[in-house]
N, C-alpha and C positions, 0 to 999 in steps of 0.2 A: 284166771290163770291162762297164759298163753300156750299155744300148741308146742311151741319150741322150749318151754321151760325146762323139761328133763334134759334136752340136748344142751342147753346153755350151762346147766349145773354140771353135766358130765364134762363139758369143755373146760370149765373152770377148774374142776378136779384134776383133769389131766394137765392143764397148764401149770398147776401148783406141783405136780409130781415131775413132769418131764422138763427138767431145767437145764439140760445139757446133752451132749452128743452120747450116743451109745458107746459101749466099751470098745467096740471094733474101731470106731472112728477115734476114740481117745488114744488107742494103741498106735495108730497110724499118724496122729497128728505131730509128734516131734519130727519125723522124717519129712512130712509135707511142709512144715514150717521152715526146716533147714534148707530144703531144696527149692523153695519158692524165691524167685528173684526179688530183690528189695524194690525194684521199680513197680512191681505189681502191688505191693503194700503202699508205696507212695501214691500211685494212682487211685487206690480205693480211698485212702485217707483224703486226698484231694477232692474226690467226687462227694464224699460224705460231708465235708466242710462246706463245699460250694452249695450243695443241696440244703444243708442246715441254714446257711446264710439266706438263700433264696426263701425258704419257708418261713424263717424267723421275720424277715422283712415284710413278706406278704401278709402273714397273720397278724403282724403288729398293726397293719393298716385296716383290718377288717374289724368293724365295731363288735364289742362283746366277745372277742376272742383274744386270748392272752397266751401267746406261745412261751415255752420254756426252752431257753437255748440249751441244746444238748452239749454235754461235755465228754464226748467219746462214743456216745450211743449211735446206732444205725437208725434211729427213729427220732421223731420230734413229738413232744406232747403239747397239746394246746388246751387250755382251760377254757370251757365255753360258759357263758352266762345263759343258763338254761331258761331263765325268766324271758329272754328275748329270742333265742334261737331254739328253744325246745330241748327236750331230753336228749342226751347225746347218742342213745340207741336210735331214737327217730331220726336225728340229724344224719347219722351215718347210713341209715337205709334211704333217706331222701337223696343223699349225694350219690349213692349207687344208682338209684332209680333214674334220677333226673339228669345227672351230670357224667355218670360212668366213672366216678372216682371212688376208689376204694380206700377206706381207712378203718381203723378198729375203734370200737367204743371203749372208754377207759373202764367201764364197769366189767369188762372181760378180764381185767387185771386188778380188780377190787379198787379202782379209782374212778368212781362215777363222776360225771360232770367234765370229764376230759376226753379228747380223741387222740389217737396216736397215728402218725403218718411215717411210713417207711422212707428212708433217705437214700436208697440204693439204686434208684432208677437214673437214667441219664438226665442231666440238668434240664434239657429242653422238655422233657416229660414232666419233670417236677414243676417247672414254671407254668406249663399249661394246666396241671392239676391245681395248682394254687389260683390261677386265674379262674378256673371253673368254680372252685369253692367260693372265691370272692364274689363272683357274679351271682351265684346261687344265694349266698347269705344276704347280699344286697337286695336281691329281688324279694327274698323272704321277709326281710325287715320292712320293706316297702309294702308288703301285703299282696304282692303279686302271685305268691305260690301258696297253695293250700298245704297244710302240714299233714303228717300221717294221721294225726288224731282225728282229722276230718274224713279220712278214708276208712271205709268199713271193709277190713280185709276178709271178713266172712263172706261177703258177697263175691269177692275175687276167688276165694278158695272154693266156694260152692259151684262156680262156673268152670273151673279148670279141671279138666281131666275126669270129670264125674259123669257117669252115664246114668240116665234115668231109667228106672225099672218099670215106669208107668207106661201102659200101652194105650 
């Protein structure tokens, strides 16, 4: 059992309970929506669509990744073939560690085997993130990158921030 199992279970429980804004925001929302210029909404929709197109096209080109084109969501879901790319939780950790690209594992939303990417960044950042993910997955498939399974995290945890009481 992993060290963060309890944390993960707590996050899943919270994500299943907190599904909307607090009552204060809900009360203010009608006024906010009425007074926000239409140009703002047009810009947001345009960025979301452009990023969705960028991600969909990029992930369609990566072997063993199967993007699901969003239909109004602010994120894109990608099914990964774990037989080739590893478990989605490991892949997400590897992308963070090796490419500084942050996405979420589908298991956080009770859909294992998928990853979720946010589409709200500027398009140039989205393009670079897709390039990094593509480069990483291509290298991994060629066997150039060790997976997390080959990495013994207990060695790292034991050497980080622990002081020996031995004299």
